[in-house]
C-alpha positions in Angstrom: 123.1 -176.0 133.4 121.1 -173.0 134.7 122.9 -169.8 134.2 120.1 -167.5 135.5 120.8 -165.2 132.6 118.2 -162.4 132.4 116.7 -161.2 129.1 118.6 -158.0 129.2 122.1 -159.2 130.1 124.5 -158.0 127.4 121.6 -156.8 125.2 122.4 -154.6 122.2 119.4 -152.5 121.2 118.9 -150.2 118.2 116.1 -147.7 117.9 115.1 -147.6 114.2 114.2 -144.0 113.3 110.6 -143.4 112.2 111.9 -142.5 108.7 112.3 -146.3 107.9 109.4 -146.1 105.4 111.4 -143.8 103.1 113.5 -146.8 102.1 110.5 -148.8 100.7 110.6 -149.5 97.0 107.0 -149.0 95.9 107.4 -149.6 92.2 105.3 -152.8 92.6 103.7 -154.9 95.4 106.5 -157.4 95.1 109.2 -154.8 95.2 107.6 -153.2 98.3 107.5 -156.5 100.2 111.1 -157.4 99.2 112.5 -154.0 100.1 110.7 -153.9 103.5 112.2 -157.3 104.4 115.7 -156.1 103.3 115.3 -153.0 105.4 115.2 -155.1 108.5 117.5 -157.9 107.4 120.5 -155.5 107.7 120.8 -156.6 111.4 121.4 -160.2 110.5 124.8 -161.5 111.4 125.4 -158.7 113.9 125.3 -158.8 117.7 122.1 -156.7 117.8 119.6 -158.5 120.1 116.7 -156.1 120.0 115.3 -153.7 117.3 112.8 -151.0 118.1 110.7 -149.8 115.2 109.6 -146.2 115.4 105.8 -146.0 114.9 104.9 -142.6 116.2 106.4 -139.2 115.4 103.7 -136.5 115.7 101.6 -138.7 113.4 101.2 -142.5 113.6 103.3 -144.5 111.2 100.8 -147.3 111.2 97.1 -147.1 110.2 95.0 -146.3 113.2 91.5 -145.2 114.2 92.8 -143.5 117.4 95.3 -141.1 116.0 96.2 -139.3 112.7 97.9 -141.7 110.3 100.7 -140.2 108.3 99.6 -142.1 105.2 96.4 -140.1 105.1 98.4 -136.9 104.7 99.3 -138.2 101.2 95.8 -137.1 100.2 95.6 -133.9 102.3 95.2 -130.6 100.5 94.4 -128.2 103.3 96.3 -128.0 106.6 95.4 -125.5 109.2 93.9 -123.2 106.5 96.9 -123.5 104.2 97.1 -125.3 100.9 99.5 -128.3 101.0 100.5 -131.1 98.7 102.1 -134.2 100.1 101.5 -136.4 97.1 105.2 -136.9 96.3 107.6 -139.3 98.1 108.0 -140.2 100.9 104.3 -140.2 102.0 103.3 -141.9 98.8 105.4 -144.9 100.0 103.3 -145.3 103.2 100.0 -144.9 101.3 100.9 -147.3 98.5 102.3 -149.9 100.9 99.3 -150.1 103.3 96.4 -149.0 101.1 97.1 -149.9 97.5 99.2 -153.0 98.1 97.7 -154.1 101.4 101.1 -154.8 102.9 101.5 -154.5 106.7 105.0 -153.2 107.1 105.0 -153.7 110.9 104.1 -157.4 110.6 106.9 -157.9 108.1 109.3 -156.2 110.6 108.1 -158.5 113.4 108.3 -161.6 111.3 111.8 -160.8 109.9 113.1 -160.1 113.4 111.9 -163.4 114.7 113.3 -165.1 111.6 116.8 -163.9 112.4 116.6 -164.3 116.1 116.2 -160.6 117.1 113.5 -159.4 119.6 111.0 -156.9 118.0 109.8 -153.8 119.8 107.6 -150.9 118.8 108.7 -147.4 119.9 106.8 -144.2 120.2 108.2 -140.7 120.2 105.8 -139.4 122.8 106.0 -135.7 122.2 107.9 -135.0 119.0 108.0 -131.4 117.7 110.2 -131.7 114.5 109.8 -128.5 112.3 107.8 -126.8 115.0 108.5 -123.3 113.5 107.2 -124.3 110.0 103.8 -123.1 109.0 102.8 -126.6 108.0 104.5 -130.0 108.0 104.0 -133.5 106.6 104.7 -134.8 110.1 101.8 -133.1 111.8 98.4 -134.3 113.0 95.3 -132.2 113.1 95.5 -132.5 116.9 98.7 -130.4 116.7 96.6 -127.4 115.7 93.6 -128.2 117.9 95.8 -128.2 121.0 97.4 -124.9 120.0 93.9 -123.3 119.7 92.8 -124.9 123.0 96.0 -123.7 124.9 97.1 -127.3 125.6 100.8 -126.7 124.6 103.6 -125.5 126.9 103.5 -122.1 125.2 105.9 -119.2 124.6 107.5 -119.4 128.0 109.2 -122.5 126.8 110.8 -120.9 123.7 111.8 -123.5 121.1 109.8 -126.3 122.8 106.6 -124.1 123.0 104.7 -126.6 120.8 105.3 -129.6 123.0 101.9 -131.0 124.2 101.2 -130.4 127.9 100.3 -133.9 129.3 98.1 -132.4 132.0 95.4 -132.1 129.4 93.8 -135.5 128.4 93.3 -134.9 124.7 96.8 -136.0 123.6 97.3 -138.7 126.3 94.0 -140.3 125.4 94.9 -140.4 121.6 98.2 -142.1 122.3 96.7 -144.5 124.7 94.1 -145.5 122.1 96.9 -146.0 119.5 98.9 -148.2 121.9 95.8 -150.3 122.6 95.4 -150.9 118.9 99.1 -151.8 118.4 99.0 -154.3 121.3 95.8 -155.8 120.2 97.1 -156.4 116.7 100.8 -157.3 117.0 102.8 -159.8 119.0 105.9 -157.9 120.1 108.6 -158.4 122.7 108.3 -155.0 124.1 107.0 -151.4 123.9 109.2 -148.3 124.3 108.0 -144.9 125.4 110.6 -142.5 124.0 110.3 -139.4 126.1 113.5 -137.9 124.8 111.5 -136.6 121.9 110.5 -134.6 123.9 110.9 -134.8 127.6 109.2 -131.5 128.0 105.7 -132.9 128.7 104.6 -130.5 131.5 104.9 -126.9 132.7 107.3 -128.3 135.2 108.5 -124.9 136.3 105.1 -124.2 137.8 103.9 -127.7 138.7 106.3 -129.7 140.9 103.7 -132.4 141.3 103.3 -133.1 137.5 105.0 -136.5 137.9 101.8 -137.8 139.5 99.9 -137.3 136.2 102.6 -139.2 134.3 102.9 -142.0 136.8 99.1 -142.6 136.6 99.3 -142.4 132.8 102.0 -145.0 132.5 100.1 -147.2 134.9 97.3 -147.2 132.3 99.8 -148.2 129.6 101.1 -151.0 131.8 97.5 -152.4 132.0 97.5 -152.6 128.2 100.8 -154.4 128.0 99.6 -156.8 130.7 96.4 -157.5 128.7 98.5 -158.0 125.6 100.7 -160.5 127.5 97.7 -162.6 128.3 96.7 -162.6 124.6 100.1 -163.5 123.2 101.2 -165.8 126.0 104.4 -164.1 127.1 105.4 -160.9 128.9 105.4 -157.7 126.9 108.2 -155.5 128.2 107.7 -151.8 128.9 110.7 -149.5 128.5 111.2 -145.8 129.0 113.9 -143.6 127.4 114.5 -140.6 129.7 117.2 -138.0 130.4 120.6 -138.8 131.9 119.8 -137.9 135.6 117.1 -139.3 137.9 116.5 -136.0 139.6 116.2 -134.2 136.3 113.7 -136.8 135.2 111.6 -136.4 138.3 111.5 -132.6 137.8 110.4 -133.1 134.2 107.6 -135.3 135.4 109.0 -138.8 135.4 109.1 -140.6 138.8 111.2 -143.5 137.5 111.8 -144.9 140.9 108.1 -145.3 141.7 107.5 -146.8 138.2 110.2 -149.4 138.8 109.2 -150.1 142.4 105.6 -150.8 141.3 106.8 -153.2 138.6 105.3 -150.9 135.9 108.4 -150.6 133.7 111.0 -153.2 132.9 113.8 -151.1 131.4 115.3 -147.6 131.5 117.4 -145.9 128.9 119.1 -142.7 130.3 120.3 -140.8 127.2 121.0 -137.4 125.8 118.3 -135.9 123.5 120.1 -136.1 120.2 122.9 -133.5 119.6 125.8 -135.5 121.0 126.4 -138.7 122.9 126.8 -138.0 126.6 130.1 -139.5 127.7 129.2 -139.3 131.4 125.7 -140.7 131.7 125.6 -141.7 135.4 124.7 -145.3 134.9 126.1 -146.1 138.4 123.6 -143.7 140.0 120.7 -145.3 138.1 121.9 -148.8 139.2 122.1 -147.7 142.9 118.6 -146.2 142.6 116.8 -149.0 140.8 118.6 -152.1 142.0 119.5 -155.2 139.9 116.1 -156.3 138.6 115.5 -153.4 136.3 117.3 -153.3 132.9 119.5 -150.2 132.4 120.9 -149.6 129.0 123.5 -147.0 128.3 122.4 -144.8 125.4 124.8 -144.0 122.5 123.7 -141.5 119.8 124.9 -141.6 116.2 126.3 -138.1 116.8 129.3 -137.3 118.9 130.9 -134.0 119.8 129.6 -130.9 118.0 127.3 -133.0 115.9 130.0 -135.0 114.2 129.5 -138.7 113.7 130.6 -141.2 116.3 133.1 -143.8 115.0 133.0 -147.4 116.2 136.0 -146.6 118.3 134.0 -143.9 120.1 131.0 -146.1 120.6 133.3 -148.8 122.0 134.7 -146.4 124.5 131.3 -145.2 125.7 130.0 -148.7 125.9 133.0 -149.8 128.0 132.4 -147.0 130.4 128.7 -147.7 130.7 129.3 -151.4 131.3 131.8 -150.6 134.0 129.2 -148.3 135.6 126.7 -151.2 135.8 124.8 -151.1 132.5 123.1 -154.3 131.4 123.5 -153.5 127.7 123.9 -150.7 125.1 121.2 -148.8 123.2 121.9 -147.2 119.9 119.7 -144.3 118.7 119.7 -143.1 115.1 122.1 -145.7 113.9 119.7 -147.0 111.3 121.8 -146.9 108.1 123.9 -149.9 107.0 127.5 -148.9 106.5 130.8 -150.0 107.8 130.7 -147.4 110.6 127.4 -148.5 112.0 127.7 -152.2 111.4 131.0 -152.3 113.3 129.2 -150.6 116.3 126.5 -153.3 116.2 129.2 -155.9 117.1 130.0 -154.3 120.5 129.3 -156.9 123.1 131.1 -156.7 126.5 134.2 -158.5 125.3 134.5 -156.4 122.1 134.5 -153.2 124.1 137.8 -154.0 125.7 139.5 -155.4 122.6 141.6 -153.3 120.1 141.5 -149.6 120.2 138.8 -147.3 121.7 138.6 -143.5 121.8 136.9 -141.8 124.7 136.1 -138.3 123.6 134.8 -136.1 126.4 131.3 -134.8 125.6 128.5 -133.3 127.8 124.9 -133.2 128.8 122.5 -131.7 126.2 119.1 -131.6 128.2 118.3 -130.4 131.7 115.5 -128.7 133.5 115.9 -124.9 134.0 118.0 -124.1 137.0 119.6 -127.5 137.4 123.4 -128.0 137.1 124.5 -129.2 133.6 127.4 -131.6 133.1 129.7 -129.6 130.8 133.4 -130.3 131.7 134.9 -128.4 128.8 136.3 -125.8 128.2 138.6 -126.5 131.2 140.6 -123.6 132.5 144.1 -124.5 133.7 145.3 -121.9 136.1 148.3 -123.6 137.6 146.5 -126.9 137.8 143.2 -128.4 136.9 141.6 -131.8 137.1 138.9 -133.8 135.3 137.6 -137.1 136.5 136.5 -139.6 133.8 134.8 -143.0 133.9 136.4 -144.7 131.0 135.9 -148.4 131.7 138.5 -151.0 132.5 142.2 -150.3 131.6 144.8 -153.0 132.0 148.4 -152.1 132.9 149.5 -153.6 129.5 147.2 -151.3 127.5 148.8 -148.4 125.7 147.1 -145.1 126.5 147.4 -141.8 124.7 145.7 -138.5 125.4 145.0 -135.9 122.8 144.0 -132.4 123.9 143.1 -129.1 122.2 144.9 -126.4 124.2 145.1 -122.7 124.0 147.9 -121.2 126.1 151.4 -119.8 126.1 153.1 -123.2 126.6 152.1 -126.8 126.5 150.8 -128.2 129.8 151.9 -131.3 131.6 149.7 -134.2 132.5 149.5 -136.7 135.3 146.9 -139.4 135.6 146.2 -139.7 139.4 146.1 -143.0 141.2 148.4 -144.7 138.7 152.1 -144.5 137.9 151.4 -142.8 134.6 152.9 -139.4 134.1 153.8 -137.3 131.1 156.0 -134.3 131.9 156.2 -133.3 128.2 154.0 -133.9 125.2 154.2 -134.1 121.5 152.8 -131.2 119.6 150.8 -132.4 116.7 151.3 -130.8 113.3 148.3 -128.5 113.1 144.7 -128.1 114.3 142.3 -130.6 112.8 138.6 -130.4 112.4 137.1 -133.6 110.9 133.4 -133.8 110.3 133.2 -137.5 109.8 134.9 -138.4 113.1 135.0 -137.0 116.6 138.4 -135.4 116.1 137.9 -131.6 116.7 140.8 -129.3 117.5 140.9 -125.7 116.7 143.8 -124.4 118.7 147.0 -126.4 119.5 146.6 -130.2 119.6 149.0 -132.1 121.9 149.5 -135.8 122.3 150.6 -137.4 125.6 151.9 -141.0 125.8 151.0 -142.7 129.1 152.1 -146.0 130.6 151.2 -148.4 133.3 147.7 -147.3 133.9 145.4 -149.8 135.6 141.8 -149.1 136.6 138.4 -150.8 136.8 136.8 -147.6 135.6 137.7 -144.1 136.9 140.7 -142.0 136.2 141.6 -138.4 137.1 143.5 -136.3 134.6 145.5 -133.6 136.2 146.9 -130.8 134.0 149.6 -128.3 135.0 150.1 -125.1 133.1 148.2 -122.0 132.1 145.5 -121.9 129.4 142.3 -123.6 128.3 141.5 -127.1 127.2 138.7 -127.4 124.7 138.9 -131.1 123.7 140.1 -134.3 125.3 140.3 -137.7 123.6 141.7 -140.6 125.7 142.8 -143.4 123.4 143.1 -146.9 124.9 144.8 -149.6 122.9 144.5 -153.1 124.2 
């Protein structure tokens, strides 16, 4: 029976951070091969459908003629006029693996993924600037300094992102294009991701409102490469872009996602935060309405939650439920690379699992936006008589038990009503004391209160209406199925 299921329906993707090579055991050729395979076997017996291997982060993680390979920095002694020594781990691992042992780590990744039924992607951080204030860095290419001297960076007007390459200049674009061409000529992959959230600052967008035209033409060139690769390997090679949460913000930054999708250039879009916290209100519904039903949209969940604490599986479950309700085709995990109970549980979150058991929807906010644009930051929330906050939290059944924890600073505890339902809490339970937990998303610094709610039923949205006087700094809506 034909189900017309598309490749992206219910997909669970994970972006494997470019630090994967740090986990290689290079004590021998045999140990290197075995440890590489084990690095990627951790996704076996999970519900992960796609793994994206990071292969660019200022320098190329795989040997290349087009770019600066990070393994070569193992031998580097002078960098930008300064003495350096990168002969210790972790760069020795790359050098030993590829040069001394002749092991192709990327091919082992691809073969292992196919062996366990997971689709392999390669992912490129298109404008990464880790450690940009350091005098030198094991991450950097020679081009980093060449572009500085040539004035091809965004420059001091952009403060902490001053060292981002300005894509209006061809030097950096050409080098990445050459690297992509090499990758697609060598490897048989399911798809290629252009990760523009490291960093999305690719143009002097404040002074060039037409900068998106350069990027659109550039991604058209990349599409030609994936099309050529598809002919070589005998199947489509998908092209995906990770971008910021808002379509209008993306366009201002230089990414005309609508045009790229309308022209059939890209197959999937991942609207996400940059890194510092998961955005609980990524407007998936807006993206769906803009792009239609034939483009894959994946809701992005970071490993970090509020104030750079770690998301627990109950938090990931809540965000995934909300994104699915907004129209997401699947969920994308970023920086969830380590195998432990916390991450492994999150890797089991298909649609059904998101609405089973307990989930905790902690209200977070947007971490990246163009200058002058509104930023989604709902907290702190001032309650001066009454105040409301609208949340898309996914489906809640009338039989579910719902609790709301808040962190409140005021003379007396507020009351809470959830509009559109019969739920109402005139009074609340004062918790024992403020709690700050670094390993979870529980962060209260003032007076924590707990509301018990009943008979809530919604397909997605709720409105929390508080009455009282004071300020709310934290909201966690706990839904127990």
